[in-house]
Structures are given as C-alpha cells and as structure tokens.
Residue frames as qw, qx, qy, qz and C-alpha x, y, z in Angstrom:
[[0.220, 0.708, 0.131, 0.658, 0.96, -21.98, 21.64],
 [0.361, -0.113, -0.505, 0.776, 2.38, -19.75, 24.42],
 [0.177, -0.847, -0.485, -0.126, 0.04, -17.53, 26.42],
 [0.361, 0.234, -0.178, 0.885, 1.08, -13.95, 27.09],
 [0.070, -0.450, -0.552, 0.699, -0.19, -11.44, 29.66],
 [0.130, 0.677, 0.576, 0.439, -3.26, -9.52, 28.54],
 [0.174, -0.437, -0.263, 0.842, -3.71, -5.80, 28.92],
 [0.328, 0.842, 0.428, -0.032, -5.74, -2.92, 27.48],
 [0.459, -0.147, 0.238, 0.843, -3.84, -0.69, 25.07],
 [0.214, 0.747, 0.252, -0.577, -4.96, 2.76, 23.95],
 [0.568, 0.519, 0.444, 0.459, -5.52, 3.54, 20.29],
 [0.257, 0.150, 0.052, 0.953, -4.68, 7.04, 19.00],
 [0.341, -0.492, -0.319, -0.735, -8.38, 7.85, 19.57],
 [0.220, -0.349, 0.618, -0.669, -8.11, 6.74, 23.23],
 [0.882, -0.119, -0.153, -0.430, -10.13, 3.53, 22.90],
 [0.405, -0.490, 0.758, -0.148, -9.01, 0.58, 25.00],
 [0.830, 0.287, -0.376, -0.296, -8.38, -2.57, 22.99],
 [0.819, -0.427, 0.382, -0.026, -7.34, -5.90, 24.58],
 [0.586, 0.635, -0.503, 0.001, -3.95, -7.21, 23.45],
 [0.934, -0.311, 0.012, 0.175, -1.49, -9.92, 24.50],
 [0.079, 0.927, -0.360, 0.067, 1.94, -8.53, 25.35],
 [0.911, 0.130, -0.264, 0.290, 5.13, -10.54, 24.83],
 [0.568, -0.143, -0.223, 0.780, 7.40, -7.77, 26.09],
 [0.031, -0.919, -0.379, 0.103, 6.08, -4.41, 27.41],
 [0.161, -0.894, 0.238, 0.343, 9.49, -2.73, 27.03],
 [0.824, 0.254, 0.351, 0.365, 10.75, -4.05, 23.73],
 [0.197, -0.736, 0.198, 0.617, 13.60, -1.86, 22.45],
 [0.687, 0.521, 0.358, 0.358, 14.02, -0.68, 18.88],
 [0.361, -0.425, 0.136, 0.819, 16.42, 1.89, 17.45],
 [0.409, 0.810, 0.385, 0.167, 15.29, 4.77, 15.24],
 [0.312, 0.830, -0.222, 0.406, 18.23, 6.83, 14.05],
 [0.336, 0.365, -0.642, 0.585, 20.20, 7.60, 17.23],
 [0.471, -0.319, 0.348, -0.745, 17.31, 7.13, 19.63],
 [0.178, -0.058, -0.980, 0.066, 16.15, 4.01, 21.49],
 [0.570, -0.242, -0.070, -0.782, 12.41, 3.53, 21.90],
 [0.112, 0.014, 0.951, -0.287, 10.73, 1.14, 24.33],
 [0.576, 0.030, -0.237, -0.782, 7.48, -0.12, 22.86],
 [0.751, -0.068, 0.561, -0.341, 5.14, -3.06, 23.54],
 [0.203, 0.259, -0.857, -0.398, 5.83, -6.21, 21.53],
 [0.729, 0.059, 0.299, -0.613, 2.50, -7.94, 20.89],
 [0.447, 0.024, 0.876, 0.181, 1.66, -11.39, 19.67],
 [0.127, 0.307, 0.724, 0.605, -0.75, -11.85, 16.74],
 [0.049, -0.780, -0.564, 0.265, -3.27, -9.67, 18.64],
 [0.196, -0.473, 0.175, 0.841, -1.26, -6.84, 17.08],
 [0.074, 0.232, 0.722, 0.648, -3.13, -7.53, 13.83],
 [0.163, -0.719, -0.671, -0.076, -6.49, -6.83, 15.50],
 [0.288, -0.706, -0.197, 0.617, -5.14, -3.77, 17.32],
 [0.196, -0.201, 0.433, 0.856, -3.81, -2.39, 14.02],
 [0.021, -0.454, -0.758, -0.468, -7.17, -3.04, 12.38],
 [0.226, -0.786, -0.533, 0.219, -8.93, -1.10, 15.15],
 [0.276, -0.553, 0.066, 0.783, -6.54, 1.84, 14.78],
 [0.107, 0.045, 0.614, 0.781, -7.22, 1.94, 11.03],
 [0.118, -0.606, -0.751, -0.232, -11.00, 1.67, 11.46],
 [0.262, -0.652, -0.384, 0.600, -10.82, 4.55, 13.92],
 [0.108, -0.206, 0.300, 0.925, -10.00, 6.95, 11.09],
 [0.176, -0.327, -0.722, -0.584, -13.19, 5.93, 9.31],
 [0.302, -0.623, -0.684, 0.232, -15.15, 6.29, 12.55],
 [0.178, -0.644, -0.142, 0.731, -14.03, 9.92, 12.62],
 [0.550, 0.783, 0.271, -0.108, -15.06, 10.34, 8.94],
 [0.047, -0.787, 0.512, 0.342, -11.45, 10.31, 7.73],
 [0.847, 0.413, -0.328, -0.069, -9.64, 8.31, 5.08],
 [0.648, -0.614, 0.445, 0.062, -6.74, 6.05, 6.02],
 [0.716, 0.583, -0.383, 0.030, -3.91, 5.45, 3.55],
 [0.786, -0.528, 0.315, 0.064, -1.45, 2.89, 4.95],
 [0.420, 0.717, -0.555, -0.025, 2.18, 2.56, 3.89],
 [0.927, -0.279, 0.249, 0.007, 3.68, -0.93, 4.25],
 [0.323, 0.784, -0.529, -0.029, 7.43, -1.24, 3.72],
 [0.735, -0.370, 0.568, -0.007, 9.91, -4.09, 3.81],
 [0.007, -0.439, 0.781, 0.445, 12.13, -6.14, 1.55],
 [0.707, 0.131, -0.450, -0.530, 10.54, -8.52, -0.96],
 [0.697, -0.004, -0.717, -0.025, 9.35, -11.76, 0.62],
 [0.116, 0.176, -0.689, 0.693, 9.30, -10.65, 4.27],
 [0.080, -0.445, -0.868, 0.207, 5.51, -10.80, 4.60],
 [0.121, 0.130, 0.034, -0.983, 4.10, -7.40, 3.57],
 [0.486, -0.130, -0.552, -0.665, 1.20, -8.95, 1.68],
 [0.477, -0.289, -0.815, 0.158, 0.52, -11.32, 4.59],
 [0.141, -0.300, -0.470, 0.818, 0.25, -8.39, 7.03],
 [0.271, 0.070, -0.214, -0.936, -1.91, -6.39, 4.63],
 [0.526, -0.166, -0.685, -0.476, -4.31, -9.26, 3.94],
 [0.415, -0.317, -0.783, 0.339, -4.58, -10.41, 7.55],
 [0.044, -0.290, -0.344, 0.892, -5.28, -6.86, 8.75],
 [0.331, 0.036, -0.362, -0.870, -7.64, -6.06, 5.87],
 [0.529, -0.237, -0.763, -0.287, -9.64, -9.23, 6.55],
 [0.295, -0.342, -0.681, 0.577, -9.80, -8.35, 10.25],
 [0.137, 0.199, 0.055, -0.969, -11.18, -4.92, 9.35],
 [0.696, 0.268, -0.033, -0.666, -13.68, -6.49, 6.95],
 [0.604, -0.115, 0.788, 0.014, -14.06, -10.29, 6.72],
 [0.701, 0.604, 0.366, -0.096, -15.50, -9.75, 3.23],
 [0.068, 0.808, -0.460, -0.363, -12.21, -8.31, 1.94],
 [0.912, 0.192, 0.360, 0.039, -11.32, -10.47, -1.03],
 [0.600, -0.132, 0.459, 0.642, -8.64, -11.04, -3.65],
 [0.337, 0.697, 0.489, 0.401, -10.74, -8.98, -6.07],
 [0.154, -0.985, -0.081, 0.006, -9.77, -5.88, -4.03],
 [0.567, -0.535, 0.391, 0.490, -6.05, -6.48, -4.65],
 [0.595, 0.796, 0.006, -0.109, -4.70, -4.85, -7.81],
 [0.751, -0.200, 0.331, 0.535, -1.53, -5.69, -9.71],
 [0.370, 0.382, 0.377, 0.758, -2.07, -3.11, -12.43],
 [0.027, -0.164, -0.212, 0.963, -2.71, 0.62, -12.02],
 [0.401, -0.133, -0.440, -0.792, -5.82, 0.46, -14.22],
 [0.562, -0.336, -0.754, -0.055, -7.22, -2.33, -12.04],
 [0.309, -0.267, -0.533, 0.741, -6.49, -0.32, -8.88],
 [0.166, 0.042, -0.047, -0.984, -8.40, 2.66, -10.25],
 [0.520, -0.235, -0.621, -0.538, -11.37, 0.45, -11.14],
 [0.510, -0.347, -0.730, 0.292, -11.45, -1.00, -7.60],
 [0.171, -0.204, -0.327, 0.907, -11.16, 2.45, -6.07],
 [0.294, -0.047, -0.254, -0.920, -13.91, 3.93, -8.25],
 [0.564, -0.262, -0.700, -0.350, -16.23, 0.96, -7.62],
 [0.355, -0.204, -0.733, 0.544, -15.81, 1.03, -3.83],
 [0.235, -0.824, -0.459, -0.234, -18.61, 2.70, -1.85],
 [0.050, -0.738, 0.283, -0.611, -18.08, 5.60, 0.53],
 [0.363, 0.035, -0.798, 0.480, -16.73, 4.65, 3.94],
 [0.531, -0.506, -0.105, -0.671, -19.48, 4.46, 6.55],
 [0.188, 0.218, -0.856, 0.429, -18.30, 3.13, 9.91],
 [0.488, -0.052, 0.428, -0.759, -21.74, 3.52, 11.48],
 [0.877, 0.213, 0.034, -0.429, -23.08, 0.91, 9.07],
 [0.792, -0.279, 0.520, 0.155, -19.96, -1.27, 9.11],
 [0.742, 0.641, 0.111, 0.162, -18.69, -0.20, 5.68],
 [0.403, -0.737, 0.382, 0.386, -14.90, -0.04, 5.46],
 [0.798, 0.602, 0.027, 0.004, -14.06, -0.02, 1.71],
 [0.531, -0.611, 0.464, 0.359, -10.47, -1.05, 0.93],
 [0.757, 0.644, -0.112, 0.011, -8.14, -1.16, -2.06],
 [0.670, -0.542, 0.405, 0.306, -4.68, -2.72, -2.12],
 [0.573, 0.759, -0.295, -0.089, -2.08, -1.94, -4.76],
 [0.941, -0.224, 0.146, 0.205, 0.27, -4.93, -4.68],
 [0.213, -0.808, 0.404, 0.373, 3.98, -4.31, -4.97],
 [0.778, 0.104, 0.549, 0.288, 4.48, -6.89, -7.75],
 [0.487, 0.842, 0.187, 0.141, 4.32, -4.10, -10.33],
 [0.182, -0.909, 0.353, 0.128, 7.41, -2.43, -8.88],
 [0.614, -0.366, 0.658, 0.239, 9.53, -5.53, -9.35],
 [0.655, 0.345, 0.621, 0.259, 8.31, -6.26, -12.88],
 [0.375, 0.850, 0.277, 0.245, 8.02, -2.76, -14.35],
 [0.618, 0.034, -0.131, 0.775, 10.78, -0.93, -12.44],
 [0.199, -0.342, -0.244, 0.886, 11.28, 2.79, -11.65],
 [0.152, -0.096, -0.403, -0.898, 9.18, 4.10, -14.53],
 [0.453, -0.460, -0.717, -0.264, 6.16, 2.14, -13.27],
 [0.414, -0.458, -0.545, 0.568, 6.77, 3.42, -9.73],
 [0.057, -0.128, 0.031, 0.990, 6.68, 7.00, -11.01],
 [0.374, -0.259, -0.547, -0.703, 3.32, 6.34, -12.69],
 [0.491, -0.432, -0.746, 0.125, 2.05, 4.56, -9.58],
 [0.264, -0.326, -0.398, 0.816, 2.76, 7.62, -7.46],
 [0.179, -0.039, -0.250, -0.951, 0.75, 9.83, -9.81],
 [0.513, -0.330, -0.671, -0.420, -2.23, 7.47, -9.65],
 [0.499, -0.392, -0.669, 0.388, -1.98, 7.03, -5.88],
 [0.139, -0.162, -0.217, 0.953, -1.66, 10.75, -5.21],
 [0.338, -0.165, -0.377, -0.846, -4.78, 11.45, -7.29],
 [0.599, -0.365, -0.677, -0.223, -6.79, 8.71, -5.59],
 [0.453, -0.303, -0.591, 0.594, -5.64, 9.69, -2.11],
 [0.080, 0.001, 0.050, -0.996, -6.89, 13.21, -2.70],
 [0.545, -0.228, -0.480, -0.648, -10.26, 11.74, -3.71],
 [0.595, -0.251, -0.754, 0.122, -10.26, 9.27, -0.81],
 [0.066, -0.012, -0.462, 0.884, -10.40, 12.13, 1.68],
 [0.528, -0.022, -0.062, -0.846, -13.99, 12.49, 0.50],
 [0.777, -0.018, -0.523, -0.349, -14.77, 8.79, -0.02],
 [0.530, -0.566, 0.511, -0.371, -13.06, 7.79, 3.26],
 [0.945, 0.173, -0.271, -0.066, -11.53, 4.64, 1.84],
 [0.658, -0.588, 0.446, 0.149, -8.76, 2.51, 3.32],
 [0.703, 0.667, -0.246, -0.017, -5.92, 2.32, 0.82],
 [0.805, -0.424, 0.327, 0.255, -2.93, -0.03, 1.15],
 [0.546, 0.790, -0.278, 0.038, 0.34, 0.74, -0.62],
 [0.856, -0.387, 0.239, 0.247, 3.40, -1.51, -0.35],
 [0.508, 0.792, -0.286, 0.181, 6.91, -0.56, -1.38],
 [0.816, -0.006, -0.392, 0.424, 10.33, -1.86, -0.23],
 [0.419, -0.159, -0.290, 0.846, 11.61, 1.49, 1.08],
 [0.021, 0.805, 0.467, -0.367, 9.60, 4.50, 2.28],
 [0.101, -0.658, 0.217, 0.714, 11.87, 6.93, 0.44],
 [0.265, 0.125, 0.777, 0.557, 10.94, 5.32, -2.89],
 [0.065, 0.801, 0.585, 0.111, 7.70, 7.30, -2.60],
 [0.247, 0.501, -0.008, 0.829, 7.92, 11.04, -3.12],
 [0.081, -0.004, -0.531, 0.844, 7.44, 13.52, -0.30],
 [0.497, -0.098, -0.100, -0.857, 3.84, 14.35, -1.24],
 [0.767, -0.114, -0.556, -0.300, 2.78, 10.71, -1.16],
 [0.482, -0.004, -0.721, 0.497, 4.70, 9.87, 2.03],
 [0.064, -0.026, 0.408, -0.910, 2.98, 12.71, 3.86],
 [0.609, -0.143, -0.291, -0.724, -0.47, 11.50, 2.82],
 [0.615, -0.086, -0.783, 0.042, -0.01, 8.26, 4.75],
 [0.535, -0.642, 0.079, -0.543, -1.71, 7.92, 8.15],
 [0.845, -0.410, 0.340, -0.052, -0.15, 4.64, 9.31],
 [0.432, 0.652, -0.621, -0.052, 3.28, 3.19, 8.53],
 [0.918, -0.263, 0.281, -0.091, 3.93, -0.54, 9.01],
 [0.286, 0.681, -0.667, -0.097, 7.44, -1.82, 8.46],
 [0.980, -0.085, 0.100, -0.149, 7.79, -5.59, 8.02],
 [0.223, 0.690, -0.688, 0.036, 11.07, -7.45, 8.45],
 [0.855, -0.022, -0.518, 0.008, 12.53, -10.82, 9.36],
 [0.590, -0.757, 0.231, -0.161, 13.33, -11.37, 13.05],
 [0.605, -0.400, 0.632, 0.273, 15.82, -14.01, 11.87],
 [0.133, 0.389, -0.677, -0.611, 17.22, -14.98, 8.49],
 [0.308, -0.045, -0.840, -0.444, 14.58, -16.64, 6.29],
 [0.128, -0.436, -0.832, 0.317, 11.91, -16.31, 9.02],
 [0.129, -0.507, -0.318, -0.791, 8.86, -14.15, 8.33],
 [0.490, -0.582, -0.649, -0.027, 6.67, -12.68, 11.00],
 [0.400, -0.486, -0.317, 0.710, 7.65, -9.30, 12.56],
 [0.178, 0.694, 0.351, 0.603, 6.27, -5.78, 12.06],
 [0.257, -0.326, -0.346, 0.841, 6.70, -2.34, 13.64],
 [0.079, 0.780, 0.556, 0.275, 3.81, 0.14, 13.50],
 [0.296, -0.155, -0.130, 0.934, 4.42, 3.89, 13.46],
 [0.080, 0.855, 0.511, 0.027, 2.06, 6.83, 13.75],
 [0.339, 0.276, 0.009, 0.899, 2.66, 10.52, 13.07],
 [0.186, -0.686, -0.600, 0.366, 0.89, 12.34, 15.96],
 [0.209, 0.847, 0.272, 0.405, -0.39, 15.78, 14.96],
 [0.395, -0.917, 0.016, 0.056, 1.10, 17.44, 18.05],
 [0.680, -0.439, 0.364, 0.461, 4.63, 16.35, 17.05],
 [0.618, 0.521, 0.371, 0.456, 4.56, 17.66, 13.50],
 [0.314, -0.561, 0.023, 0.766, 6.57, 20.75, 12.63],
 [0.459, 0.850, 0.192, -0.171, 5.90, 23.52, 10.14],
 [0.068, -0.825, 0.475, 0.299, 9.65, 23.70, 9.52],
 [0.293, -0.278, 0.878, 0.255, 10.17, 20.24, 8.04],
 [0.524, 0.234, -0.439, -0.691, 8.75, 18.83, 4.82],
 [0.522, -0.005, -0.846, -0.110, 8.52, 15.22, 6.04],
 [0.717, -0.558, -0.157, -0.387, 6.29, 13.78, 8.75],
 [0.036, -0.497, 0.767, -0.403, 7.80, 12.82, 12.09],
 [0.813, -0.135, -0.477, -0.305, 6.95, 9.18, 12.75],
 [0.343, -0.508, 0.651, -0.448, 6.96, 7.56, 16.19],
 [0.468, 0.015, -0.878, -0.101, 7.14, 3.77, 16.69],
 [0.569, -0.391, 0.168, -0.704, 4.19, 2.81, 18.90],
 [0.787, -0.216, 0.533, -0.222, 4.27, -1.00, 19.03],
 [0.261, 0.391, -0.816, -0.338, 5.52, -4.11, 17.27],
 [0.830, -0.029, 0.362, -0.422, 3.86, -7.47, 16.71],
 [0.163, -0.251, 0.909, 0.290, 4.52, -10.93, 15.39],
 [0.741, 0.295, 0.056, -0.601, 2.32, -12.73, 12.89],
 [0.622, -0.072, 0.770, 0.119, 1.97, -16.14, 11.32],
 [0.074, -0.055, 0.717, 0.691, 1.57, -17.23, 7.69],
 [0.599, 0.289, 0.145, -0.733, -1.66, -16.74, 5.78],
 [0.076, -0.082, 0.959, 0.262, -2.95, -20.05, 4.47],
 [0.406, 0.442, 0.715, -0.358, -6.13, -21.43, 2.99],
 [0.481, 0.622, 0.579, 0.215, -8.42, -20.59, 0.09],
 [0.076, 0.980, 0.048, -0.176, -7.82, -16.82, 0.20],
 [0.307, -0.697, 0.523, 0.383, -4.05, -17.17, -0.01],
 [0.576, 0.102, 0.740, 0.333, -4.29, -19.83, -2.73],
 [0.402, 0.789, 0.449, 0.119, -6.43, -17.51, -4.85],
 [0.077, -0.948, 0.176, 0.255, -4.07, -14.59, -4.22],
 [0.466, -0.432, 0.660, 0.402, -1.07, -16.69, -5.28],
 [0.552, 0.394, 0.684, 0.268, -2.91, -17.87, -8.39],
 [0.247, 0.941, 0.229, -0.030, -3.78, -14.28, -9.35],
 [0.227, -0.844, 0.375, 0.309, -0.21, -13.13, -8.79],
 [0.555, -0.162, 0.722, 0.380, 1.27, -16.02, -10.79],
 [0.496, 0.644, 0.554, 0.180, -1.13, -15.29, -13.66],
 [0.077, 0.987, -0.008, -0.141, -0.08, -11.63, -13.58],
 [0.380, -0.651, 0.555, 0.351, 3.63, -12.48, -13.53],
 [0.595, 0.128, 0.725, 0.323, 3.24, -15.00, -16.35],
 [0.402, 0.823, 0.398, 0.063, 1.32, -12.49, -18.45],
 [0.036, -0.960, 0.195, 0.199, 3.87, -9.74, -17.94],
 [0.455, -0.485, 0.659, 0.351, 6.89, -11.96, -18.53],
 [0.600, 0.373, 0.660, 0.255, 5.26, -13.34, -21.69],
 [0.283, 0.935, 0.215, -0.002, 4.57, -9.80, -22.92],
 [0.121, -0.921, 0.340, 0.148, 8.11, -8.66, -22.11],
 [0.869, -0.067, 0.402, 0.279, 9.85, -11.66, -23.68],
 [0.599, 0.494, 0.272, 0.569, 10.68, -9.40, -26.66],
 [0.351, -0.057, -0.165, 0.920, 11.38, -6.35, -24.54],
 [0.255, -0.202, -0.121, -0.938, 7.89, -4.86, -24.47],
 [0.231, 0.297, 0.811, -0.449, 4.49, -5.16, -22.81],
 [0.041, 0.290, 0.689, 0.663, 1.95, -5.39, -25.62],
 [0.202, -0.726, -0.655, -0.055, -1.17, -4.67, -23.57],
 [0.314, -0.711, -0.189, 0.601, 0.35, -1.74, -21.72],
 [0.249, -0.200, 0.405, 0.857, 1.84, -0.29, -24.91],
 [0.007, 0.456, 0.716, 0.528, -1.44, -0.53, -26.76],
 [0.254, -0.797, -0.522, 0.168, -3.33, 1.20, -23.94],
 [0.324, -0.645, 0.012, 0.692, -0.77, 3.99, -23.61],
 [0.263, 0.045, 0.560, 0.784, -0.51, 4.40, -27.39],
 [0.046, -0.664, -0.655, -0.357, -4.22, 5.14, -27.56],
 [0.325, -0.815, -0.288, 0.383, -3.90, 7.66, -24.70],
 [0.367, -0.372, 0.291, 0.802, -1.02, 9.34, -26.52],
 [0.167, 0.340, 0.658, 0.651, -3.08, 9.50, -29.71],
 [0.159, -0.818, -0.551, -0.045, -5.98, 11.18, -27.87],
 [0.368, -0.745, -0.059, 0.553, -3.62, 13.76, -26.38],
 [0.342, -0.112, 0.478, 0.801, -2.01, 14.43, -29.76],
 [0.075, 0.596, 0.670, 0.436, -5.46, 15.04, -31.22],
 [0.255, -0.887, -0.341, 0.180, -5.85, 17.77, -28.60],
 [0.363, 0.870, -0.111, 0.315, -2.74, 19.44, -30.01],
 [0.615, -0.742, 0.258, 0.076, -0.33, 18.51, -27.22],
 [0.395, 0.716, -0.576, 0.026, 3.40, 18.27, -27.88],
 [0.807, 0.055, -0.575, 0.124, 5.50, 15.21, -27.07],
 [0.268, 0.225, -0.606, 0.714, 7.11, 16.78, -24.00],
 [0.480, -0.234, 0.205, -0.820, 3.68, 17.71, -22.60],
 [0.883, -0.059, -0.325, -0.334, 2.36, 14.19, -23.21],
 [0.633, 0.189, -0.649, 0.377, 5.46, 12.69, -21.60],
 [0.050, -0.261, 0.522, -0.811, 4.86, 14.74, -18.45],
 [0.686, -0.165, 0.023, -0.708, 1.20, 13.72, -18.23],
 [0.944, -0.017, -0.263, -0.199, 1.70, 9.96, -18.63],
 [0.624, -0.669, 0.403, 0.006, 4.97, 9.82, -16.69],
 [0.890, 0.178, 0.267, 0.323, 7.15, 8.66, -19.58],
 [0.303, -0.522, 0.310, 0.735, 10.19, 10.09, -21.32],
 [0.455, 0.627, -0.122, -0.621, 9.95, 11.60, -24.81],
 [0.168, 0.351, -0.857, -0.338, 11.65, 8.69, -26.56],
 [0.191, 0.208, 0.940, -0.190, 9.00, 6.36, -25.10],
 [0.415, 0.607, 0.329, -0.593, 6.24, 8.70, -26.28],
 [0.320, 0.561, -0.522, -0.557, 7.78, 8.66, -29.75],
 [0.030, 0.106, -0.986, -0.124, 7.77, 4.85, -29.72],
 [0.291, 0.402, 0.764, -0.411, 4.13, 4.83, -28.57],
 [0.421, 0.608, -0.059, -0.671, 3.19, 7.08, -31.49],
 [0.273, 0.376, -0.798, -0.383, 4.75, 4.53, -33.80],
 [0.118, 0.106, 0.968, -0.197, 2.94, 1.74, -31.94],
 [0.406, 0.506, 0.466, -0.602, -0.37, 3.50, -32.39],
 [0.396, 0.536, -0.419, -0.616, 0.27, 3.87, -36.13],
 [0.185, 0.178, -0.949, -0.182, 0.76, 0.10, -36.40],
 [0.230, 0.276, 0.829, -0.428, -2.40, -0.55, -34.33],
 [0.453, 0.602, 0.238, -0.613, -4.59, 1.64, -36.52]]
C-alpha cells in the first residue's frame, strides 16, 4: 500500500486533523470554475467523520446528503464514515422503508458529544429504485419532518439519492454536508468529493445554498460481517417488494396506507385533502378506499 505525505488539515470548526495527502492541488470543475482541493487517501473517511461529529460537539444536528449514480459506492461511504463516527453503528440503523426510518429516528437518543453519543439514522436509497417518484415525494415529506425535529435531538441523518436536484429546495437547504460519490474509472468504485456550505458565503438573494468543494478522497470496499448483513437485509427487502409487486401492487404498503386513509376519512376529510397529506394522487386514494373495504 502506497504511503502519502501526512499533514494537518483544518475542519470547519478549526480543529487540526491528521490526513494523508495524495495530491494537495487536485483540480475539479464546478460549473465554469476550477477548484484546487486536497485529494486524500482513505484518511478522508476519518476526516469526514470528524467534520460531522463537530456539528454535534456544537450542539447542532448534521443531515448529510450523499449523491451518485447507483452502484458507485454511496452506501460504502456512508457505512464506513458512520462506523468511524460510532463503531457501534449497525445494520439495524439502516432503513429501507419510511416507517422503519421513523422508528429508528424516534428510538435514537439525543446527541451528546460530551458523553460520546452520536445517534445516526440512514435512509437507504433502495426505496427510490423500487418505488419510483411517488415514493421519493413521500420520502421528502418524512425527511423534512424528521430534520426539523433533529435540530432538537441533534441526530446525524444520512440521505442518499442519485442527483441532488431530486430533493426539493427545502430539503436540500437543510443539509449540512454534501458528499458526491463517483467512479474514477469505468466500473471502478472508490472516489468522493466533499462539499460544505460556509455561512459567510450564503446569500439572502438566492433560494439554494452555495456549496464549495473542500476536499476529495478515495476509499476501498467494505467487507466482512457488517457488509454481509447489510447485503442480506437489502436482498430480503428487494425480494419482499418484488414479490408484493408481482401483480402490480405492494400489499403491505397498500394495507398500511388504506388504514391511514380510513382514519382520515373518519375525520371528515375529502379525497383531495387526504391525497395531499399522504403524498398520493386522488385516483390512488380512491383505490386505497376500495382496498380498505376489502380488508375490513
């Protein structure tokens, strides 16, 4: 394994963290501007973990956006960094369903850096691929609600999506760290760029945050018992969803939503109001009403 020069690099909170630098003036393009940033080896994982923990140290929450095409290593970066933040981070804190994510979030304790408590929740991107745009719309509602709460609970929340613009403006602006993962070469995983949005560079005239690339790093594959259990959980989720959708529907999801719709109807709500609350169109709400009739 090659050895790279070591140096101390400043976090946003001005702490000096040791890193190994492959190239101190690595060039990347953002729109029409060229940035020179440090390219780190796998020590970039630890540096990123320290930057995230820093938010908790200052009694802040830290939602992290991780983007990149499917299969480039987003989950690997998330899990390696999360386990560096807290070695006790486990597969049980990774959610594939929105209901599971909410349970993890609600169960997590308050963040307490002084006592080494860095609660985390990761909403895996598998739901996007299997449920499509309608699921993504519901995901954003759930995430937005939880991120408002997490300002108080000071949790670390991971959200992965292929493209940043797939999240709405409100959700994008709630993120504190943006990690973009890509392939340095075709079919080769292992490269990420980290961006921050410094407060001094934000403008009252623009609705979106201004993000600055601060460093990049390379990373290796995640192997071992943790990854095996993650893969098993993901495969079980995929198999369950594909089995449910073999006839064009998801039985468990439909049953859950049908009961929610029934409760809202009992409160006197109209179909268009219910559709807005649950993030569905009116034809879907109508189908769920029929589903609930068959359930009862």
